PAZAPA-4460 file (N, C-alpha, C; in steps of 0.05 Angstrom, whole numbers, plus 32768, in hexadecimal, padded with zeros to 4 digits):
% residues 248
    n_x    n_y    n_z   ca_x   ca_y   ca_z    c_x    c_y    c_z   seq   type   mol
   8171   7E5F   7F72   816D   7E6F   7F5E   8195   7E77   7F50     1      X     A
   819D   7E71   7F3D   81B4   7E7C   7F3C   81B2   7E8F   7F28     2      X     A
   81C7   7EA5   7F2E   81CB   7EBA   7F19   81E5   7ECA   7F19     3      X     A
   81F3   7ECD   7F0A   820C   7EE6   7F04   8203   7EF7   7F09     4      X     A
   8201   7F0C   7F14   8203   7F27   7F1C   8216   7F3C   7F09     5      X     A
   820C   7F49   7EF0   8219   7F60   7EE2   8208   7F6A   7EDE     6      X     A
   821F   7F8C   7EDB   821A   7FA8   7ED5   8203   7FA9   7EB4     7      X     A
   81F3   7FAC   7EAD   81DC   7FB5   7E98   81E3   7FCB   7E88     8      X     A
   81ED   7FD1   7E73   81F0   7FF0   7E67   81DB   7FF1   7E65     9      X     A
   81CF   8009   7E5F   81AE   8015   7E52   81B0   8011   7E3B    10      X     A
   81A0   800C   7E2B   8196   800F   7E17   817E   8024   7E08    11      X     A
   8189   802F   7DFA   8178   8044   7DF7   8160   8042   7DE5    12      X     A
   8175   8031   7DCC   8151   8027   7DB6   813F   801B   7DCC    13      X     A
   813C   800F   7DDC   8127   8003   7DEC   811C   8009   7E01    14      X     A
   812D   8025   7E0E   8126   8030   7E21   8126   801F   7E39    15      X     A
   8144   8018   7E3A   8148   8002   7E51   815B   8015   7E5C    16      X     A
   8158   8017   7E72   8171   801F   7E8C   8187   8010   7E8F    17      X     A
   81A1   8023   7E91   81B7   800E   7EA1   81A7   7FFE   7EBE    18      X     A
   81B1   7FEB   7EC2   81B8   7FE5   7EDE   81D6   7FD6   7EE2    19      X     A
   81DA   7FE4   7F06   81F4   7FE0   7F11   81F1   7FBD   7F15    20      X     A
   820F   7FB8   7F1C   8214   7F98   7F2A   81FC   7F96   7F3E    21      X     A
   81F9   7FA5   7F50   81E9   7FAF   7F6C   81CB   7FA5   7F6B    22      X     A
   81C8   7FB4   7F52   81A7   7FBD   7F4B   81A5   7FA8   7F36    23      X     A
   81B6   7F93   7F27   81A3   7F81   7F21   8198   7F6F   7F37    24      X     A
   81B1   7F61   7F4A   81A8   7F53   7F60   818F   7F5A   7F6B    25      X     A
   818A   7F7E   7F74   8173   7F7E   7F83   8160   7F77   7F6F    26      X     A
   815D   7F7A   7F57   8146   7F74   7F41   813F   7F53   7F47    27      X     A
   814F   7F3D   7F45   8149   7F2C   7F46   8140   7F27   7F63    28      X     A
   8141   7F35   7F77   8143   7F2B   7F93   8119   7F3B   7F90    29      X     A
   8117   7F51   7F7F   80FE   7F55   7F7F   80F2   7F44   7F6F    30      X     A
   80F8   7F35   7F56   80E5   7F24   7F4E   80E4   7F17   7F62    31      X     A
   80E7   7F06   7F66   80E2   7EEC   7F7F   80D2   7EFB   7F90    32      X     A
   80CF   7F11   7F93   80B9   7F12   7FAB   80A5   7F21   7FA1    33      X     A
   80A7   7F22   7F87   8088   7F33   7F79   807E   7F18   7F6F    34      X     A
   808A   7F01   7F67   8085   7EED   7F5E   8076   7EDF   7F7C    35      X     A
   8082   7EDB   7F95   8079   7ED4   7FA7   805D   7ED8   7FAC    36      X     A
   8059   7EF3   7FAC   8044   7F10   7FBA   802E   7EFF   7F9D    37      X     A
   803B   7F06   7F87   8020   7EFC   7F69   8011   7EDF   7F6F    38      X     A
   8022   7ECD   7F6F   801C   7EB1   7F6E   801B   7EA7   7F80    39      X     A
   801D   7EAA   7FA1   8011   7EA5   7FC0   8027   7E8B   7FBF    40      X     A
   8038   7E87   7FB4   804B   7E6B   7FAE   804D   7E69   7FC8    41      X     A
   8052   7E4E   7FDC   8064   7E4B   7FE7   8077   7E3A   7FE3    42      X     A
   808F   7E4C   7FE1   80AC   7E3A   7FDC   80C1   7E50   7FE2    43      X     A
   80CF   7E47   7FE6   80E6   7E47   7FFE   80F8   7E5A   7FDE    44      X     A
   8105   7E6E   7FD5   811D   7E69   7FC8   8124   7E83   7FD0    45      X     A
   8149   7E79   7FC6   815E   7E89   7FD3   816F   7E8C   7FB6    46      X     A
   8183   7E9C   7FC0   8195   7EA0   7FA8   81B1   7E9C   7FA3    47      X     A
   81B9   7E8C   7F99   81DE   7E85   7F90   81EB   7EA3   7F7B    48      X     A
   81F8   7EB0   7F8B   8212   7ECA   7F6E   8221   7EB7   7F68    49      X     A
   821F   7EB8   7F4B   8233   7EAB   7F3B   8244   7EC4   7F35    50      X     A
   825F   7EB2   7F33   8281   7EBA   7F31   8282   7EAD   7F15    51      X     A
   827F   7EC0   7EF8   828D   7EAB   7EED   82AE   7EB0   7EE2    52      X     A
   82AC   7E8F   7EDE   82D4   7E97   7ED8   82E1   7EAD   7EC6    53      X     A
   82CD   7EB2   7EBA   82D7   7EC3   7E9B   82D7   7EE0   7EAE    54      X     A
   82D9   7EE3   7EC8   82D3   7F02   7ED1   82EF   7F03   7EDA    55      X     A
   82F7   7F1C   7EF2   8303   7F20   7EFC   8305   7F21   7F1B    56      X     A
   8322   7F21   7F28   8319   7F0F   7F48   8307   7F21   7F56    57      X     A
   8319   7F3E   7F4B   8307   7F62   7F54   82ED   7F57   7F42    58      X     A
   82E1   7F55   7F35   82C0   7F45   7F38   82B8   7F39   7F45    59      X     A
   82B9   7F20   7F4B   82C0   7F04   7F5E   82BB   7F1A   7F7A    60      X     A
   82CC   7F26   7F83   82CC   7F2D   7FA0   82BE   7F3C   7FA4    61      X     A
   82B7   7F52   7F8F   829F   7F60   7F93   8287   7F57   7F8E    62      X     A
   8278   7F37   7F82   825C   7F28   7F7C   825E   7F1D   7F9C    63      X     A
   826D   7F19   7FB1   8274   7F08   7FC1   826A   7F22   7FD7    64      X     A
   8274   7F3A   7FDC   826E   7F50   7FE3   824C   7F53   7FE1    65      X     A
   824A   7F5C   7FCF   8220   7F5E   7FC8   8219   7F45   7FD5    66      X     A
   8225   7F2C   7FCC   820C   7F1B   7FD7   8212   7F17   8000    67      X     A
   8223   7F28   800B   8228   7F22   801D   8210   7F3A   802C    68      X     A
   820D   7F4A   8021   81F9   7F60   8026   81D5   7F58   8020    69      X     A
   81D2   7F46   8013   81BD   7F38   8015   81B4   7F20   801B    70      X     A
   81CA   7F1F   8033   81C3   7EFD   803C   81A1   7EF8   8042    71      X     A
   818B   7F05   8047   816B   7EFB   804B   8165   7EED   802C    72      X     A
   817E   7EEA   801A   8170   7EEA   7FF8   8184   7ED2   7FF7    73      X     A
   819C   7EDB   7FFC   81B3   7ECF   7FEC   81C2   7EB8   7FFC    74      X     A
   81CA   7EA4   7FF7   81D3   7E8F   800B   81EC   7E86   8000    75      X     A
   81FA   7E86   7FE9   820E   7E8B   7FE7   8218   7E94   7FCB    76      X     A
   8234   7E81   7FBE   8243   7E8D   7FA6   8245   7E6B   7F9F    77      X     A
   823B   7E71   7F82   8245   7E66   7F6D   8263   7E71   7F5F    78      X     A
   826F   7E63   7F50   8285   7E5C   7F3C   827F   7E48   7F26    79      X     A
   8274   7E5F   7F0F   8278   7E44   7EF9   827D   7E5E   7EDF    80      X     A
   8271   7E57   7EC8   8281   7E5A   7EB0   8295   7E45   7E9E    81      X     A
   82A6   7E51   7E8A   82AC   7E41   7E79   82C4   7E36   7E86    82      X     A
   82C4   7E1E   7E8B   82DE   7E0C   7E9E   82FB   7E10   7E90    83      X     A
   82F0   7E1B   7E74   830F   7E1F   7E6C   8323   7E36   7E69    84      X     A
   8313   7E4B   7E7F   831C   7E68   7E79   832E   7E6D   7E91    85      X     A
   8329   7E5E   7EA8   8333   7E5F   7EC0   8334   7E50   7EDA    86      X     A
   8346   7E55   7EE5   833A   7E3B   7EFC   833A   7E45   7F19    87      X     A
   832E   7E39   7F32   831F   7E41   7F47   8336   7E49   7F5A    88      X     A
   8351   7E46   7F5B   8367   7E4E   7F6B   8365   7E6A   7F5A    89      X     A
   835A   7E77   7F4B   835C   7E96   7F3F   8351   7EA0   7F52    90      X     A
   833C   7E9F   7F57   8323   7EA6   7F62   8328   7EA4   7F8A    91      X     A
   8339   7E98   7F8F   8339   7E85   7FA8   8334   7E9E   7FBE    92      X     A
   8345   7EB3   7FBC   8336   7ED1   7FCE   8320   7ED0   7FD7    93      X     A
   830D   7ECF   7FB4   82F0   7ED9   7FBC   82E1   7EC5   7FD0    94      X     A
   82F0   7EAB   7FC7   82DB   7E98   7FD3   82EA   7E8D   7FF5    95      X     A
   82FA   7E97   7FFC   82FE   7E9B   8015   82F1   7EB4   8020    96      X     A
   82F3   7EC8   8016   82DB   7ED8   8024   82C4   7ED8   8021    97      X     A
   82B5   7ECA   8013   8299   7EBC   8010   829F   7EA7   8028    98      X     A
   82AA   7E9A   802F   82A9   7E81   804F   82A1   7E9A   8063    99      X     A
   82BA   7EA7   805E   82BC   7EBE   8079   82A1   7ECE   807E   100      X     A
   829A   7ED4   806A   8277   7EDD   8074   8265   7ECD   8077   101      X     A
   826F   7EA7   8073   8259   7E9C   8080   8241   7E90   805F   102      X     A
   8245   7E9B   804C   8244   7E98   802C   8248   7E74   802C   103      X     A
   8236   7E6F   801C   8237   7E4B   8014   8246   7E4D   7FF4   104      X     A
   8255   7E35   7FFA   8263   7E33   7FCF   825E   7E1B   7FC6   105      X     A
   8257   7E29   7FAC   8251   7E0B   7F9D   8264   7E0C   7F89   106      X     A
   8272   7DFE   7F78   8284   7E01   7F60   827A   7DF8   7F4C   107      X     A
   8280   7DF9   7F2F   8278   7DDE   7F20   829A   7DD8   7F1E   108      X     A
   8294   7DBC   7F1C   82AC   7DB4   7F1D   82B2   7D9D   7F04   109      X     A
   82C4   7D9E   7EFF   82CC   7D7D   7EE9   82BD   7D80   7EDB   110      X     A
   82B6   7D96   7ECF   82A3   7D98   7EB5   82AF   7D84   7E9F   111      X     A
   82D2   7D87   7EA3   82DB   7D7F   7E8A   82FC   7D7E   7E9C   112      X     A
   8308   7D6C   7E8E   8322   7D5E   7EA2   8338   7D79   7EA6   113      X     A
   833A   7D7D   7EBF   834F   7D8E   7ECC   8355   7D8E   7EF0   114      X     A
   835F   7D7E   7EF5   836A   7D69   7F08   8371   7D7C   7F1D   115      X     A
   8384   7D90   7F0F   8391   7DA4   7F28   8374   7DB6   7F33   116      X     A
   8364   7DBD   7F23   834A   7DD2   7F22   8340   7DC5   7F36   117      X     A
   8332   7DA2   7F34   8324   7D9B   7F41   8338   7D98   7F5B   118      X     A
   834A   7D8E   7F60   8358   7D90   7F7C   8351   7DA0   7F83   119      X     A
   835B   7DBA   7F75   8356   7DD0   7F90   8339   7DD5   7F93   120      X     A
   832C   7DD0   7F8B   8308   7DDD   7F98   8308   7DBE   7FA6   121      X     A
   830B   7DAC   7FA0   830A   7D8D   7FBC   8318   7D99   7FDC   122      X     A
   8331   7DA4   7FD1   833F   7DA8   7FEC   8337   7DBB   7FF7   123      X     A
   8322   7DD1   7FE4   831E   7DED   7FF6   8310   7DEC   800D   124      X     A
   8300   7DD6   8012   82F2   7DCB   7FFD   82CB   7DE1   7FF8   125      X     A
   82C6   7DD7   7FE0   82AC   7DE3   7FDB   8297   7DD6   7FE7   126      X     A
   8281   7DE1   7FF0   8265   7DD8   7FFA   8253   7DC6   7FE9   127      X     A
   8253   7DCB   7FCF   824E   7DBB   7FBC   8260   7DB5   7FA4   128      X     A
   8257   7DA5   7F98   8261   7DB1   7F7C   824E   7DA5   7F6C   129      X     A
   8250   7DB7   7F53   8241   7DB1   7F3C   824F   7D9C   7F1D   130      X     A
   824D   7D87   7F14   824D   7D79   7F03   825C   7D5C   7F07   131      X     A
   8275   7D5E   7F12   828F   7D50   7F0A   8281   7D36   7EFF   132      X     A
   8286   7D3F   7EF0   828E   7D2B   7ECF   829F   7D1F   7EC6   133      X     A
   82C0   7D36   7ED7   82D4   7D28   7EC4   82E7   7D24   7EDD   134      X     A
   82DB   7D11   7EF7   82F2   7D0D   7F06   8301   7CF9   7F04   135      X     A
   831E   7CF1   7F0D   832D   7CDD   7F0E   8324   7CC9   7F27   136      X     A
   8333   7CB3   7F24   832E   7CA2   7F3A   832A   7CAE   7F57   137      X     A
   8343   7CB3   7F58   8348   7CBD   7F78   833F   7CD4   7F7E   138      X     A
   8331   7CEC   7F62   831A   7D04   7F6E   8301   7CF1   7F7A   139      X     A
   82FD   7CD6   7F69   82E2   7CD1   7F74   82E8   7CC2   7F90   140      X     A
   82FE   7CB8   7F95   8308   7CAF   7FB5   8304   7CC6   7FCA   141      X     A
   830E   7CE1   7FC3   8314   7CEF   7FD1   82EC   7CFC   7FD7   142      X     A
   82E5   7D00   7FC4   82CA   7D04   7FC7   82BA   7CF5   7FD6   143      X     A
   82C7   7CD3   7FD8   82BA   7CC3   7FE7   82BE   7CC9   8007   144      X     A
   82D2   7CD5   800B   82D2   7CDB   8021   82C9   7CF6   8032   145      X     A
   82CF   7D09   801D   82C8   7D26   801D   82A6   7D2C   801E   146      X     A
   829A   7D19   8009   827A   7D19   8011   8279   7D34   8006   147      X     A
   827F   7D3F   7FF5   8279   7D5C   7FF4   8257   7D59   7FD7   148      X     A
   823E   7D63   7FDB   822E   7D62   7FC6   8231   7D67   7FB9   149      X     A
   8221   7D50   7F9A   822D   7D58   7F81   8215   7D63   7F73   150      X     A
   8212   7D78   7F60   81FE   7D7A   7F50   81F7   7D73   7F3D   151      X     A
   81E5   7D60   7F37   81E1   7D54   7F23   81DC   7D5E   7F0B   152      X     A
   81DF   7D62   7EF1   81D9   7D6E   7EDF   81DB   7D5B   7EC6   153      X     A
   81CB   7D4F   7EBF   81D3   7D3D   7EB4   81CB   7D47   7E8E   154      X     A
   81B6   7D54   7E86   81AE   7D5F   7E6E   81CA   7D6C   7E6D   155      X     A
   81CE   7D84   7E77   81E1   7D96   7E6F   8203   7D83   7E6B   156      X     A
   8206   7D6F   7E7C   8222   7D63   7E7A   821A   7D52   7E61   157      X     A
   8202   7D51   7E51   8207   7D41   7E32   81FE   7D50   7E25   158      X     A
   81FA   7D65   7E23   81FD   7D81   7E03   8218   7D8B   7E12   159      X     A
   821E   7D93   7E21   8240   7D97   7E27   824A   7D85   7E18   160      X     A
   824C   7D6A   7E17   825B   7D4F   7E13   8269   7D48   7E26   161      X     A
   8266   7D5B   7E44   8276   7D4B   7E58   826F   7D2D   7E5B   162      X     A
   825A   7D1F   7E58   8249   7D05   7E57   824D   7D02   7E3A   163      X     A
   824D   7CEC   7E32   823D   7CDE   7E14   8220   7CD7   7E13   164      X     A
   8218   7CD4   7E37   81F4   7CBF   7E2A   81EF   7CC9   7E4A   165      X     A
   81DE   7CC6   7E4D   81CC   7CC5   7E68   81D3   7CB2   7E80   166      X     A
   81DC   7C9B   7E6A   81E3   7C7E   7E7F   81F5   7C7B   7E86   167      X     A
   820F   7C8B   7E79   8234   7C9D   7E7D   8235   7CAC   7E91   168      X     A
   8222   7CB8   7EA2   8222   7CCC   7EB3   822B   7CBF   7ECD   169      X     A
   823E   7CD1   7EDB   8246   7CCD   7EEF   8236   7CC4   7F0D   170      X     A
   821B   7CCA   7F06   820E   7CC9   7F15   8209   7CAE   7F1F   171      X     A
   820D   7C9E   7F0C   8203   7C7A   7F0C   8221   7C70   7F1B   172      X     A
   823A   7C83   7F1A   8249   7C7C   7F29   824C   7C79   7F44   173      X     A
   823F   7C95   7F53   823A   7C9E   7F69   8223   7C8D   7F71   174      X     A
   821C   7C82   7F69   81F7   7C6C   7F7B   8208   7C58   7F7E   175      X     A
   8222   7C51   7F6C   821F   7C33   7F6A   823D   7C31   7F7F   176      X     A
   8246   7C47   7F76   8260   7C38   7F8F   8263   7C49   7FA0   177      X     A
   8258   7C5F   7FAD   8254   7C71   7FC0   8240   7C6D   7FD5   178      X     A
   8241   7C5C   7FEC   8222   7C5D   7FF8   8209   7C75   7FFB   179      X     A
   81FA   7C7C   7FF1   81EF   7C90   7FF2   81FE   7CAB   7FF9   180      X     A
   820E   7CAE   7FE8   8219   7CC6   7FDA   8203   7CE3   7FDB   181      X     A
   8206   7CF3   7FE7   81F0   7D11   7FDD   81F6   7D14   7FC5   182      X     A
   81DB   7D14   7FB4   81E1   7D1B   7F96   81C7   7D2C   7F93   183      X     A
   81C1   7D4A   7F8A   81B2   7D52   7F7B   81A5   7D5D   7F6A   184      X     A
   818F   7D52   7F5D   8188   7D50   7F3A   818E   7D68   7F41   185      X     A
   8198   7D79   7F23   8193   7D97   7F1F   818D   7D9D   7F04   186      X     A
   8185   7DAF   7EFE   8187   7DB1   7EDD   819E   7DBF   7ED5   187      X     A
   81B3   7DCD   7EE8   81C0   7DE1   7ED7   81BA   7DFE   7ECA   188      X     A
   81B1   7DFE   7EBD   819D   7E16   7EAD   8181   7E0F   7E9F   189      X     A
   816D   7E0E   7EAB   815C   7E07   7EA1   8150   7E12   7E88   190      X     A
   8154   7E2E   7E82   8152   7E40   7E5E   8167   7E3D   7E5C   191      X     A
   817C   7E37   7E58   8197   7E2D   7E42   8194   7E14   7E35   192      X     A
   8192   7E01   7E52   8197   7DE4   7E46   8171   7DDA   7E3A   193      X     A
   815C   7DE5   7E47   813F   7DE7   7E3A   8136   7DC9   7E42   194      X     A
   813F   7DCA   7E67   8134   7DB0   7E76   812C   7DB6   7E88   195      X     A
   8116   7DA5   7E9D   8104   7DB1   7EAF   8119   7D9C   7EC9   196      X     A
   810E   7D9A   7EDE   811A   7D8D   7EF1   8111   7D6E   7EED   197      X     A
   80FA   7D6A   7EE5   80DF   7D52   7EE8   80FA   7D42   7ECC   198      X     A
   80FA   7D58   7EC0   810E   7D43   7EA7   8122   7D3C   7EA7   199      X     A
   8135   7D43   7EC0   8147   7D36   7EC4   8149   7D20   7EDE   200      X     A
   812F   7D2D   7EEB   812B   7D0A   7EF2   8122   7D01   7EE8   201      X     A
   8118   7CFF   7ECE   8109   7CE7   7EC6   8128   7CD9   7EB6   202      X     A
   8133   7CEB   7EA2   8149   7CE0   7E8F   8167   7CCA   7EA3   203      X     A
   8169   7CE0   7EBD   816D   7CC6   7ED1   815F   7CAC   7EDC   204      X     A
   8146   7CB0   7EDA   8139   7C94   7EEC   813D   7C79   7ECB   205      X     A
   8132   7C8C   7EAC   813B   7C78   7E9D   8154   7C6E   7E94   206      X     A
   8164   7C80   7EA3   8184   7C7F   7E8E   818D   7C5F   7EAE   207      X     A
   8187   7C62   7EC6   8189   7C56   7ED6   8174   7C43   7EE6   208      X     A
   815F   7C41   7ED5   8146   7C2C   7EEA   813D   7C2E   7EF9   209      X     A
   8142   7C55   7F08   8132   7C5A   7F25   811C   7C54   7F2C   210      X     A
   8117   7C53   7F39   80F4   7C42   7F4F   80EA   7C5C   7F55   211      X     A
   80CF   7C62   7F55   80CC   7C7B   7F5E   80DA   7C7B   7F7C   212      X     A
   80CF   7C6C   7F8E   80DF   7C6E   7FA5   80FB   7C7C   7FA0   213      X     A
   8109   7C72   7F92   8125   7C7B   7F90   8127   7C9E   7F86   214      X     A
   811D   7C9F   7F78   8116   7CC0   7F7A   810B   7CCD   7F80   215      X     A
   80F7   7CC0   7F98   80EF   7CD6   7FB0   80FE   7CD4   7FC1   216      X     A
   8112   7CBB   7FC7   812D   7CC7   7FDA   8142   7CD2   7FCC   217      X     A
   8143   7CD2   7FB9   8157   7CF0   7FAE   8154   7D0F   7FB5   218      X     A
   8133   7D0C   7FA3   8131   7D29   7FA7   8123   7D2B   7FCB   219      X     A
   811F   7D17   7FD3   8117   7D2C   7FFC   8144   7D29   7FFB   220      X     A
   814F   7D19   7FFB   816E   7D1D   8003   8179   7D3B   8003   221      X     A
   8167   7D41   7FE8   8171   7D53   7FDD   816C   7D7B   7FF3   222      X     A
   815A   7D68   7FF8   8154   7D84   8012   816B   7D8A   802E   223      X     A
   817B   7D6D   8033   8191   7D6F   8043   81A5   7D7B   8032   224      X     A
   81AE   7D89   8021   81C5   7D95   801B   81C1   7DAC   8011   225      X     A
   81A2   7DB1   800F   819D   7DDB   8002   81AC   7DE9   801B   226      X     A
   81AF   7DFF   800F   81BD   7E17   801F   81B0   7E21   8033   227      X     A
   81A3   7E19   804C   8195   7E24   8056   8193   7E17   8073   228      X     A
   8188   7E22   808C   818F   7E1E   80A0   8183   7E01   80AC   229      X     A
   817A   7DF6   80C3   816E   7DCF   80C6   814F   7DE0   80C3   230      X     A
   814B   7DF2   80CD   8130   7DF2   80D1   811D   7DF2   80AE   231      X     A
   8132   7E00   809E   8124   7E04   8082   8127   7DE5   8082   232      X     A
   813B   7DDF   807A   813E   7DBC   8079   8124   7DA8   8079   233      X     A
   8118   7DAC   809E   8111   7D9F   80A5   80EC   7D9E   8098   234      X     A
   80EA   7DB9   8094   80D2   7DC5   808C   80D8   7DB8   806B   235      X     A
   80E7   7DC1   8065   80DB   7DB3   803A   80E6   7D91   8042   236      X     A
   80E8   7D88   804F   80EC   7D66   8051   80D3   7D66   8060   237      X     A
   80C0   7D70   806B   80A6   7D61   806E   8094   7D69   805E   238      X     A
   8094   7D7E   804C   808E   7D85   803A   808B   7D73   801F   239      X     A
   80AE   7D69   801C   80AA   7D4D   8006   80A4   7D3A   8019   240      X     A
   80A6   7D2E   802E   809E   7D11   8033   807A   7D18   802D   241      X     A
   8076   7D2D   8035   804F   7D33   8038   8045   7D2A   8015   242      X     A
   8057   7D3D   7FFF   804F   7D35   7FE9   805B   7D17   7FD7   243      X     A
   8063   7D0D   7FE3   8075   7CF5   7FD7   8067   7CD7   7FE6   244      X     A
   8057   7CE3   7FFD   8048   7CD3   800E   8031   7CC7   7FFD   245      X     A
   8029   7CE2   7FE5   800C   7CDE   7FDB   8019   7CCD   7FBC   246      X     A
   8035   7CD4   7FB5   8039   7CBD   7F9C   8040   7CAB   7FA3   247      X     A
   804C   7CA3   7FB6   8055   7C86   7FBD   803D   7C70   7FB9   248      X     A
***
């Protein structure tokens, strides 16, 4: 799960108490634990704390330090928000600190044409990147060498007009031009974009004529790129294989 921690002021009219930034994170963790107990869900849930491009460097460093306090739940840091507002280099100190702590890093990249920002992110480099819709040819070539996993968010990119259609999504280029490139299908934000992960798989399958086996391979390989230890990855891959055997 991805969430941007923030302080929430009190609202006397709704009898709502204020929350500090750290209490916000504690509330998210509490929600996860309560859900798992109530539903008896066999699911691995971890958190990425987001740094918003609209915020300050000081706020970003604070988010990283909070993430480090809750390592049983928080596995990494996400960088997102309006790509027109600021650039990755302005927050480099925070991401260097996150890496020193051993936190994994994913960055929304090339949502709009901005080669300087993209190059900074690839040079860092991030552990995963999201979107990658507005890459130059040389940046595609660099990614081919770096093999940084890309989070594919087709409906988000369509609604923000980063792409003109599902068929025009760079997912197709990655699949066609780069052998077995690490791709993870995501929603970006299922609430904001009103989509499910199943919808994203269906949309890409329809646009690129993917077979059931193609979808199974994409879903199973995604477990290779999660921010988790090897034992967790192996356990999830086995679950996926068991489920997929029933589907094929």
